[in-house]
N, C-alpha and C positions, 0 to 999 in steps of 0.2 A: 169453290168455297160457298158454303151456305151462310146467308146473312139475313137476320131478321131484326125487327125493331122491338124494343122492350119498354123504354121509357122516353120521355122528352129529355133532351140533353141539358136544357136550362129553361127556367121560367123566371124571368126577371120581374120583381115587384118592388114596391116601396114598403119597407118595414119601418115601424116607428116604435118609440118608447110609450107604452100604454099608460105609464104613470105620469108622464110629463106632457103628453099631447092630449088635449081634451077631445072628446068625441066630436064637438062642433068644428074643431080645427083639422081633423083627419082629412087628407086630400081625397077627393072623389073623382078627379080628372087628372090626366097627365099635366094639363096646363097649370093646375094648382101648385105644382112643384116649382113653378117659376115665380110665385108670389114673394114679395120682398121680406115677408115675415120669416122665411126660411133661409135668409142670408146667413151664411156661415154655420148653418145647422144641418147640412147634408153631407154624407160620406158616400163615396162611390168608387169603383175601380177606375183607374186612369183611362179616360177615353182616347188618349193619344197612343196608348200602347197595349191595352188589354183587349185581346181579340174578341172575346165574347161581348164585352160592352160595346165595342165598335159594331159588331154584328147586330146587337140589339138596337142601337140607335138607327142604323141603316134599315133594319127590319121595320121599325116604326114608320119610316117613310114608304117603303115598298109595300107594306101591308095596308097602306092607306088608313092608318089609325087616325090621322089628322085629315081635316077637310081638304087640304091642299099642301103642296110642297112648301109653299110660303109659310103656312101655319106650322108645319113641322120644323122649319128652320127657326121660326120665332120661339118654339119650345126649346130647341137646342141652345139658342143664344140666351134665352131666359134662364135656363138651368145653369149655364156657364156664368151668367151675371150674379148668381147666388153664391159664387165662389165655394163650390164643394171641396171638402177634403178628399184628396186622391190617395188610394191604396193600390196595391199591386194586383189584387184579385178579389173575388167575392168573399173568400174565407175571412179576411180581417174586417169586413164591413159591419158585422153585428156588434163588435166590442165597443166602439165609441157610442153606439146607441144604448147599449146595456148600461154603460157608466153614466150616461146623461151628458157626455161631452158634446155629442150631436143628437139630434132628435129624429132624423130620418136617414135611412140607408137605401141606396139603389142596390138591391141585394136579391136573395132567393128565399122563397117561403119556407124551405126546409129548415132554416135556422130557427124558426119558431119552435120546432120540435127538438132539434139537436141541442139548442141552447136553453131549453126549459130547465128551471122555472124563471128564466130571465123575462122581464116585462116587455115582450115583443109581440106586436100584432102586425097585420098587413093591411094596406090601404088598397081597396079595389078601385084603381084609377082608370081602368080600361082593360082591353084585351091583353092577356099574357102572351108572350111570344116564346116559341121553343123550336129546337131542332131535334129530330129523332136520334136516340142513342141506340146503337146496334150491338149485337152479339153475333160472332161468326164462328164457323167450324172450318178449319183449314182442310184443303183437299187431301193432303197427305198426313192427316193427324195419325199418330201412332196408335191411339185407342179411340177410334171414331165412335164405337158403340157407347162407350162410357161418356164420351163428350156429348153424344146425342141425348143420353139420359139426363145429364146435367142441364143441357139447354132446355129440355122439355120441362124440367122442374123450375128452372129460372124464369121461364115464360108462363108458368102456371099461375092461377089466381092466388094460390096460397103464398107463393114467393112474392108476388106483386103486392099482396096485402102487408107482408112483413116490411117490404121497402117503404110502403106508404106510412105504416103505423110507426115504425121505429126510426126511419131516416127522413121522413117527410117528403119522399119523392112523389112527383106527379107521374103516375104510371099510365100505361095504355090499356090496362084491363078495365072493361066497362064496369061502371059502378063502384070502382075502388078509388078512394081519395084519402089523402093524409088527414089526420084528425085536427084540422085547422078550421075554425068556424068560418063558414061562408065560402070556402075554397071550391066546393062542389058547384057553386054557381058561377065560377069564373069562366070567361070565354077564353079559350086557348087557340092561338093561331100558329100554324107551322110556318117557319120561314126558312129560306135557303142559307146554306153556309157560303160565306164569301171566300173568294180565292185569296191566296197569299198576297197577290198584287193589289187586290181591292182593299185588303186589311191595311197594307202599307199606305195606300193613297188616301183612304178615309182617315187613317190615324194622323196623317199630316194635316188634313183639313180640320179635324177636331182639335188638334194641338193649337192651330191658329185661333180657333174660337175660344177654347177653354183656358188658354194660357195668355190671352190678350190682357194687357194692363187696363 
C-alpha cells in the first residue's frame, strides 16, 4: 500500500468574535485563555471524550509549548476553572462564537473560511499542533493507474491551493496557505497520535480536572 501525507490532520487554535473582542483583549499566549475575564466565555470539544482535543492537550505538554510540565498543568487547570461550554467535536464550536453566546472557541482556523462572513478571527497564542493526514493506494486496487492519477492530482500544488482557499485547510505544499490574515506566520508543530489506551486514560484524567466542582 502506498501512503503519503497531504495535509495536517488538525490545527487547533483559539478563534474569537471579532465584533465583541477588542484587539487589546485578543489572547496572545495560551496562558491568556486562563484569565478570569474569559469565565463562561469559552466553548471547546469535551476534553473527557473528544480524542482530538485530548491529543491536543497532551501534545501541548509533549511538545514543550510550556516551560515545564507544572506550567502545562497550570494551564489545563486554569482553562478548566473558566468553565468552558463542552460540545461533541470541533464542528459545533464556531456557532456559539458567531452568535455572541461565547467569545472564544478552542477550534480550527478553517472555520474562518467556511463560516465567512461570520465575524471570526484567530488568536495566535503560540505554536499550532497537527498530525499528518494521509492518502493511500491499496495494494490490490482494481484500477491502480486511475488511482495513481487521482493521487498525483490530489497532491499537486493546484489541488492543495483549492483546499487552502476554499476549505481553509493548512496544507503541506510549500508556500500555500489559507487566506487567513497572519496564518502564514504561524509555527506548526507535528505531534504524535495517541493510542486508544492513552486516549482513555487521559480522558479520565481530564474529566477529573474539567468536571471538578
